[in-house]
DOMIVEX-96253 format. One record per residue (C-alpha): residue number from 1; residue in three letters; x, y, z. Coordinates in steps of 0.02 Angstrom, whole numbers. Example, Ala and Ser with C-alpha at 12.3 -4.5 7.8 and 13.67 -1.06 7.14 Angstrom:
REM DOMIVEX-96253
+-----+-----+--------+--------+--------+
:   n : res :     xx :     yy :     zz :
+-----+-----+--------+--------+--------+
:   1 : ALA :    615 :   -225 :    390 :
:   2 : SER :    684 :    -53 :    357 :
+-----+-----+--------+--------+--------+
***
This chain:
REM DOMIVEX-96253
+-----+-----+--------+--------+--------+
:   n : res :     xx :     yy :     zz :
+-----+-----+--------+--------+--------+
:   1 : MET :   4003 :   6821 :   5579 :
:   2 : LYS :   4112 :   6951 :   5521 :
:   3 : ALA :   4215 :   6981 :   5620 :
:   4 : ASP :   4291 :   6805 :   5635 :
:   5 : ARG :   4283 :   6793 :   5465 :
:   6 : LEU :   4398 :   6969 :   5494 :
:   7 : LEU :   4521 :   6873 :   5608 :
:   8 : SER :   4544 :   6732 :   5512 :
:   9 : ILE :   4602 :   6849 :   5344 :
:  10 : LEU :   4744 :   6962 :   5491 :
:  11 : LEU :   4779 :   6765 :   5500 :
:  12 : LEU :   4788 :   6685 :   5343 :
:  13 : LEU :   4890 :   6833 :   5279 :
:  14 : GLN :   4998 :   6832 :   5447 :
:  15 : THR :   5060 :   6637 :   5407 :
:  16 : ARG :   5044 :   6645 :   5224 :
:  17 : GLY :   5110 :   6817 :   5142 :
:  18 : ARG :   5045 :   6877 :   4981 :
:  19 : VAL :   4881 :   6788 :   4939 :
:  20 : PRO :   4778 :   6810 :   4794 :
:  21 : ALA :   4580 :   6870 :   4839 :
:  22 : HIS :   4495 :   6718 :   4742 :
:  23 : GLU :   4603 :   6617 :   4881 :
:  24 : LEU :   4535 :   6707 :   5022 :
:  25 : ALA :   4356 :   6717 :   4950 :
:  26 : ALA :   4362 :   6507 :   4906 :
:  27 : ARG :   4432 :   6478 :   5090 :
:  28 : LEU :   4303 :   6585 :   5189 :
:  29 : GLU :   4163 :   6522 :   5079 :
:  30 : VAL :   4122 :   6705 :   5023 :
:  31 : SER :   4125 :   6801 :   4863 :
:  32 : VAL :   4301 :   6903 :   4817 :
:  33 : ARG :   4175 :   7054 :   4815 :
:  34 : THR :   4136 :   7030 :   5023 :
:  35 : VAL :   4364 :   6995 :   5026 :
:  36 : TYR :   4362 :   7175 :   4963 :
:  37 : ARG :   4250 :   7227 :   5072 :
:  38 : ASP :   4314 :   7167 :   5228 :
:  39 : VAL :   4515 :   7212 :   5192 :
:  40 : GLU :   4433 :   7400 :   5180 :
:  41 : ALA :   4361 :   7350 :   5370 :
:  42 : LEU :   4511 :   7295 :   5423 :
:  43 : SER :   4634 :   7440 :   5335 :
:  44 : ALA :   4496 :   7583 :   5440 :
:  45 : SER :   4514 :   7500 :   5591 :
:  46 : GLY :   4723 :   7519 :   5588 :
:  47 : VAL :   4805 :   7350 :   5517 :
:  48 : PRO :   4910 :   7418 :   5369 :
:  49 : VAL :   4820 :   7294 :   5223 :
:  50 : TYR :   4803 :   7332 :   5066 :
:  51 : ALA :   4795 :   7236 :   4873 :
:  52 : GLU :   4878 :   7247 :   4734 :
:  53 : ARG :   4809 :   7190 :   4578 :
:  54 : GLY :   4873 :   7114 :   4429 :
:  55 : ARG :   4916 :   6925 :   4377 :
:  56 : HIS :   5052 :   6882 :   4519 :
:  57 : GLY :   4950 :   7029 :   4625 :
:  58 : GLY :   4849 :   6968 :   4801 :
:  59 : ILE :   4806 :   7047 :   4967 :
:  60 : GLU :   4964 :   7079 :   5103 :
:  61 : LEU :   5006 :   7144 :   5257 :
:  62 : LEU :   5136 :   7274 :   5257 :
:  63 : ALA :   5323 :   7200 :   5289 :
:  64 : GLY :   5322 :   7181 :   5462 :
:  65 : PHE :   5170 :   7175 :   5564 :
:  66 : ARG :   5124 :   7062 :   5667 :
:  67 : THR :   5008 :   7043 :   5801 :
:  68 : ASP :   4958 :   6949 :   5959 :
:  69 : VAL :   4796 :   6856 :   5928 :
:  70 : THR :   4715 :   6751 :   6077 :
:  71 : GLY :   4512 :   6760 :   6038 :
:  72 : LEU :   4502 :   6580 :   6001 :
:  73 : THR :   4299 :   6553 :   6039 :
:  74 : ALA :   4255 :   6413 :   6163 :
:  75 : ASP :   4209 :   6273 :   6024 :
:  76 : GLU :   4383 :   6321 :   5948 :
:  77 : SER :   4439 :   6274 :   6130 :
:  78 : ARG :   4381 :   6136 :   6150 :
:  79 : ALA :   4451 :   6072 :   5968 :
:  80 : LEU :   4632 :   6107 :   6011 :
:  81 : PHE :   4612 :   5945 :   6162 :
:  82 : ILE :   4538 :   5827 :   6039 :
:  83 : LEU :   4677 :   5745 :   5988 :
:  84 : ALA :   4727 :   5560 :   5920 :
:  85 : ALA :   4815 :   5434 :   6012 :
:  86 : GLN :   4975 :   5468 :   6035 :
:  87 : GLY :   5067 :   5346 :   5911 :
:  88 : ALA :   5079 :   5464 :   5759 :
:  89 : HIS :   5157 :   5602 :   5878 :
:  90 : ALA :   5263 :   5438 :   5921 :
:  91 : ALA :   5348 :   5420 :   5774 :
:  92 : LEU :   5371 :   5568 :   5738 :
:  93 : GLY :   5481 :   5597 :   5904 :
:  94 : LEU :   5363 :   5771 :   5932 :
:  95 : ASP :   5279 :   5682 :   6083 :
:  96 : ALA :   5365 :   5809 :   6213 :
:  97 : ALA :   5338 :   5946 :   6088 :
:  98 : LEU :   5141 :   5915 :   6079 :
:  99 : GLY :   5125 :   5904 :   6277 :
: 100 : SER :   5215 :   6093 :   6293 :
: 101 : ALA :   5135 :   6163 :   6149 :
: 102 : LEU :   4961 :   6095 :   6249 :
: 103 : ARG :   5021 :   6168 :   6394 :
: 104 : LYS :   5052 :   6349 :   6328 :
: 105 : VAL :   4877 :   6345 :   6227 :
: 106 : MET :   4789 :   6313 :   6390 :
: 107 : ALA :   4878 :   6447 :   6466 :
: 108 : ALA :   4840 :   6568 :   6332 :
: 109 : LEU :   4660 :   6502 :   6337 :
: 110 : PRO :   4531 :   6647 :   6413 :
: 111 : ALA :   4517 :   6594 :   6605 :
: 112 : PRO :   4304 :   6533 :   6559 :
: 113 : TYR :   4338 :   6434 :   6418 :
: 114 : ARG :   4480 :   6323 :   6524 :
: 115 : PRO :   4375 :   6191 :   6610 :
: 116 : ALA :   4289 :   6156 :   6459 :
: 117 : ALA :   4451 :   6103 :   6367 :
: 118 : GLU :   4505 :   6027 :   6509 :
: 119 : VAL :   4383 :   5924 :   6550 :
: 120 : THR :   4374 :   5901 :   6331 :
: 121 : SER :   4559 :   5821 :   6352 :
: 122 : ARG :   4526 :   5705 :   6468 :
: 123 : ARG :   4340 :   5624 :   6392 :
: 124 : ILE :   4388 :   5613 :   6198 :
: 125 : LEU :   4501 :   5521 :   6121 :
: 126 : VAL :   4532 :   5479 :   5952 :
: 127 : ASP :   4623 :   5314 :   5931 :
: 128 : ALA :   4653 :   5294 :   5743 :
: 129 : THR :   4718 :   5108 :   5739 :
: 130 : ARG :   4594 :   4968 :   5693 :
: 131 : TRP :   4575 :   4826 :   5797 :
: 132 : LYS :   4676 :   4682 :   5802 :
: 133 : SER :   4760 :   4759 :   5695 :
: 134 : GLY :   4934 :   4639 :   5758 :
: 135 : PRO :   5107 :   4680 :   5788 :
: 136 : GLN :   5170 :   4825 :   5707 :
: 137 : LEU :   5341 :   4822 :   5616 :
: 138 : ALA :   5480 :   4947 :   5657 :
: 139 : VAL :   5456 :   5090 :   5557 :
: 140 : ASP :   5595 :   5224 :   5568 :
: 141 : LEU :   5539 :   5379 :   5495 :
: 142 : ASP :   5683 :   5504 :   5531 :
: 143 : VAL :   5750 :   5516 :   5341 :
: 144 : LEU :   5587 :   5507 :   5249 :
: 145 : GLN :   5523 :   5684 :   5399 :
: 146 : ASP :   5683 :   5773 :   5367 :
: 147 : ALA :   5658 :   5723 :   5141 :
: 148 : VAL :   5491 :   5805 :   5164 :
: 149 : LEU :   5522 :   5942 :   5268 :
: 150 : THR :   5669 :   5991 :   5158 :
: 151 : ASP :   5600 :   5976 :   5010 :
: 152 : ARG :   5739 :   5869 :   4938 :
: 153 : ARG :   5730 :   5689 :   4827 :
: 154 : LEU :   5768 :   5498 :   4912 :
: 155 : ARG :   5830 :   5376 :   4846 :
: 156 : LEU :   5719 :   5216 :   4922 :
: 157 : ARG :   5763 :   5031 :   4943 :
: 158 : TYR :   5573 :   4967 :   4936 :
: 159 : ARG :   5510 :   4781 :   4943 :
: 160 : HIS :   5319 :   4761 :   4865 :
: 161 : SER :   5217 :   4636 :   4941 :
: 162 : GLY :   5232 :   4473 :   4865 :
: 163 : ALA :   5402 :   4534 :   4817 :
: 164 : LYS :   5577 :   4443 :   4907 :
: 165 : GLU :   5710 :   4552 :   4838 :
: 166 : PRO :   5682 :   4763 :   4870 :
: 167 : SER :   5687 :   4868 :   4716 :
: 168 : THR :   5781 :   5052 :   4679 :
: 169 : TYR :   5689 :   5195 :   4687 :
: 170 : THR :   5730 :   5374 :   4664 :
: 171 : VAL :   5557 :   5494 :   4726 :
: 172 : ASP :   5523 :   5685 :   4765 :
: 173 : PRO :   5425 :   5671 :   4892 :
: 174 : TYR :   5273 :   5795 :   4930 :
: 175 : GLY :   5234 :   5704 :   5120 :
: 176 : LEU :   5210 :   5585 :   5261 :
: 177 : VAL :   4997 :   5519 :   5292 :
: 178 : SER :   4961 :   5422 :   5454 :
: 179 : LYS :   4829 :   5315 :   5395 :
: 180 : ALA :   4744 :   5197 :   5515 :
: 181 : GLY :   4887 :   5208 :   5589 :
: 182 : VAL :   4994 :   5161 :   5472 :
: 183 : TRP :   5130 :   5291 :   5393 :
: 184 : TYR :   5152 :   5299 :   5196 :
: 185 : LEU :   5255 :   5428 :   5119 :
: 186 : VAL :   5177 :   5508 :   4961 :
: 187 : ALA :   5288 :   5550 :   4800 :
: 188 : ASP :   5326 :   5576 :   4622 :
: 189 : ARG :   5415 :   5445 :   4526 :
: 190 : ARG :   5450 :   5521 :   4365 :
: 191 : THR :   5310 :   5650 :   4380 :
: 192 : ARG :   5183 :   5503 :   4430 :
: 193 : PRO :   5122 :   5477 :   4597 :
: 194 : ARG :   5154 :   5347 :   4715 :
: 195 : LEU :   5111 :   5273 :   4878 :
: 196 : PHE :   5260 :   5204 :   4981 :
: 197 : ARG :   5216 :   5104 :   5151 :
: 198 : ALA :   5356 :   5178 :   5265 :
: 199 : ASP :   5387 :   4994 :   5342 :
: 200 : ARG :   5419 :   4907 :   5166 :
: 201 : VAL :   5557 :   5032 :   5133 :
: 202 : HIS :   5724 :   4951 :   5189 :
: 203 : SER :   5832 :   5088 :   5136 :
: 204 : ALA :   5815 :   5286 :   5142 :
: 205 : THR :   5956 :   5408 :   5061 :
: 206 : LEU :   5935 :   5586 :   5082 :
: 207 : LEU :   6005 :   5660 :   4907 :
: 208 : PRO :   6083 :   5836 :   4898 :
: 209 : ASP :   5963 :   5876 :   4720 :
: 210 : PRO :   5786 :   5995 :   4761 :
: 211 : VAL :   5620 :   5901 :   4730 :
: 212 : LYS :   5553 :   5910 :   4549 :
: 213 : ARG :   5347 :   5910 :   4613 :
: 214 : ARG :   5210 :   5945 :   4493 :
: 215 : PRO :   5170 :   6142 :   4483 :
: 216 : GLY :   5032 :   6181 :   4616 :
: 217 : VAL :   4995 :   5979 :   4679 :
: 218 : GLU :   5019 :   5990 :   4872 :
: 219 : LEU :   5015 :   5836 :   4997 :
: 220 : ALA :   4812 :   5832 :   5010 :
: 221 : HIS :   4811 :   5853 :   4816 :
: 222 : ALA :   4921 :   5705 :   4752 :
: 223 : TRP :   4866 :   5584 :   4933 :
: 224 : GLU :   4677 :   5636 :   4875 :
: 225 : GLU :   4718 :   5563 :   4678 :
: 226 : LEU :   4798 :   5408 :   4752 :
: 227 : ARG :   4673 :   5370 :   4894 :
: 228 : ARG :   4523 :   5382 :   4755 :
: 229 : GLN :   4653 :   5271 :   4634 :
: 230 : VAL :   4652 :   5123 :   4786 :
: 231 : GLU :   4479 :   5152 :   4842 :
: 232 : GLU :   4382 :   5154 :   4690 :
: 233 : ARG :   4435 :   5047 :   4558 :
: 234 : PRO :   4344 :   4995 :   4437 :
: 235 : GLY :   4290 :   4800 :   4480 :
: 236 : GLY :   4339 :   4657 :   4352 :
: 237 : LEU :   4211 :   4537 :   4453 :
: 238 : ASP :   4025 :   4550 :   4506 :
: 239 : VAL :   4014 :   4396 :   4656 :
: 240 : THR :   3837 :   4395 :   4739 :
: 241 : VAL :   3831 :   4273 :   4886 :
: 242 : ARG :   3725 :   4243 :   5030 :
: 243 : VAL :   3774 :   4245 :   5229 :
: 244 : ARG :   3691 :   4190 :   5373 :
: 245 : ARG :   3627 :   4317 :   5468 :
: 246 : ALA :   3706 :   4266 :   5619 :
: 247 : ARG :   3897 :   4301 :   5535 :
: 248 : LEU :   3846 :   4445 :   5455 :
: 249 : ASP :   3893 :   4592 :   5533 :
: 250 : MET :   4068 :   4516 :   5545 :
: 251 : PHE :   4063 :   4474 :   5343 :
: 252 : LEU :   4032 :   4654 :   5320 :
: 253 : ARG :   4160 :   4716 :   5434 :
: 254 : LEU :   4290 :   4622 :   5377 :
: 255 : SER :   4233 :   4649 :   5166 :
: 256 : ALA :   4210 :   4805 :   5180 :
: 257 : SER :   4331 :   4872 :   5053 :
: 258 : SER :   4242 :   4734 :   4908 :
: 259 : LEU :   4077 :   4769 :   4943 :
: 260 : ALA :   3966 :   4826 :   4782 :
: 261 : GLU :   3823 :   4901 :   4902 :
: 262 : LEU :   3747 :   4866 :   5050 :
: 263 : PRO :   3625 :   4704 :   5100 :
: 264 : THR :   3427 :   4738 :   5060 :
: 265 : ASP :   3386 :   4576 :   5082 :
: 266 : ASP :   3242 :   4549 :   5233 :
: 267 : GLY :   3232 :   4377 :   5212 :
: 268 : ARG :   3068 :   4404 :   5082 :
: 269 : ASN :   3158 :   4277 :   4940 :
: 270 : GLY :   3110 :   4143 :   5078 :
: 271 : GLU :   3302 :   4147 :   5145 :
: 272 : SER :   3246 :   4208 :   5341 :
: 273 : ASP :   3428 :   4127 :   5416 :
: 274 : TRP :   3524 :   4223 :   5249 :
: 275 : VAL :   3547 :   4376 :   5187 :
: 276 : ARG :   3620 :   4404 :   5012 :
: 277 : VAL :   3773 :   4520 :   4969 :
: 278 : ARG :   3852 :   4602 :   4801 :
: 279 : LEU :   4058 :   4601 :   4821 :
: 280 : THR :   4150 :   4681 :   4667 :
: 281 : TYR :   4328 :   4595 :   4621 :
: 282 : GLY :   4455 :   4641 :   4526 :
: 283 : VAL :   4508 :   4457 :   4480 :
: 284 : VAL :   4406 :   4306 :   4519 :
: 285 : ARG :   4566 :   4219 :   4621 :
: 286 : GLU :   4506 :   4349 :   4761 :
: 287 : ALA :   4356 :   4245 :   4787 :
: 288 : ARG :   4485 :   4129 :   4872 :
: 289 : GLN :   4461 :   4254 :   5037 :
: 290 : LEU :   4289 :   4201 :   5058 :
: 291 : LEU :   4362 :   4013 :   5131 :
: 292 : GLN :   4374 :   4110 :   5280 :
: 293 : PHE :   4191 :   4095 :   5324 :
: 294 : ALA :   4190 :   3919 :   5289 :
: 295 : ASP :   3989 :   3846 :   5297 :
: 296 : ALA :   3942 :   4027 :   5353 :
: 297 : LEU :   3949 :   4084 :   5180 :
: 298 : GLU :   3912 :   4015 :   5032 :
: 299 : VAL :   3955 :   4068 :   4831 :
: 300 : VAL :   3804 :   4101 :   4719 :
: 301 : SER :   3865 :   4182 :   4543 :
: 302 : PRO :   3963 :   4173 :   4435 :
: 303 : PRO :   4008 :   4023 :   4430 :
: 304 : GLU :   4176 :   4057 :   4373 :
: 305 : ALA :   4176 :   4140 :   4572 :
: 306 : ARG :   4090 :   3925 :   4644 :
: 307 : ALA :   4228 :   3856 :   4544 :
: 308 : GLU :   4369 :   3951 :   4618 :
: 309 : VAL :   4309 :   3942 :   4763 :
: 310 : ALA :   4286 :   3755 :   4760 :
: 311 : ALA :   4461 :   3720 :   4712 :
: 312 : ALA :   4537 :   3807 :   4863 :
: 313 : ALA :   4424 :   3702 :   4970 :
: 314 : ALA :   4481 :   3541 :   4845 :
: 315 : SER :   4650 :   3587 :   4911 :
: 316 : VAL :   4633 :   3635 :   5083 :
: 317 : THR :   4527 :   3474 :   5123 :
: 318 : GLU :   4675 :   3381 :   5008 :
: 319 : LEU :   4801 :   3479 :   5109 :
: 320 : TYR :   4764 :   3395 :   5280 :
: 321 : GLN :   4726 :   3215 :   5236 :
: 322 : ARG :   4868 :   3189 :   5145 :
: 323 : VAL :   4964 :   3275 :   5265 :
: 324 : GLY :   4914 :   3109 :   5392 :
: 325 : GLU :   5010 :   3197 :   5540 :
: 326 : PRO :   5055 :   3380 :   5582 :
: 327 : ARG :   5213 :   3410 :   5539 :
: 328 : SER :   5343 :   3445 :   5654 :
+-----+-----+--------+--------+--------+
***
């Protein structure tokens, strides 16, 4: 464990430069005192490392010192070759670079670890896209990628869901995130975090101004804040439904984002063919999506949700009765 920790400290200092002792301690999940002891051990072994105290101090390697470290463990070697499907790399224009990098890593691995790494790359595949996600709109990430890598501001022409015309925004990007096969730009607009779906960007213009991000905020922090806003929105309406047991698995998959809790009904309420499920919606109109399950689902409560679904069903019935023959 100590050898791995010393190697981790050396790699962090080599890539990051000066790093505060408390940050190293947090990354390695040890105490600050342990970090200083490890630094003394590195120094005693001949590594030119030193510590500066004070508000802007930290631990740092002597300028110009570099070392080639290839001492990967067996698990680390295998982990490098468990990769997501190629779509993400292709969207960024990095497919060829990825293949080249992996060949170089394979050549640098200790000989005993190469067979396991090769088998892992052929036997394990992570595909981040959802089933039946449908055709995807073409996404041009070039300008967005340039902005996040060169720390420049962006002017976007962006169409919100349901809007007829795109709006114009000037934003300060943090980075790009691929979520279940969909690319998002994470950026600040007027110092507030915003999420822009890349396939709704009509045009993006790179501005000469440098980004103005909030101090101390990185992409991971901004993304986590936005993710919580999306997934943990307080629901305005609790809805109870009963679902035919034969359709329950599909219902739970399609309604996962609205579930208030997993169902516990085991038929003891005298409804052996039905299971009761609690959902949470922001507004009552969202309950209309339950129509997709037709007679395999019934809204039990509240009355306004039952009325909303009933009204939607009546509208559909009226439409088909009125039309008669299909329109050309």
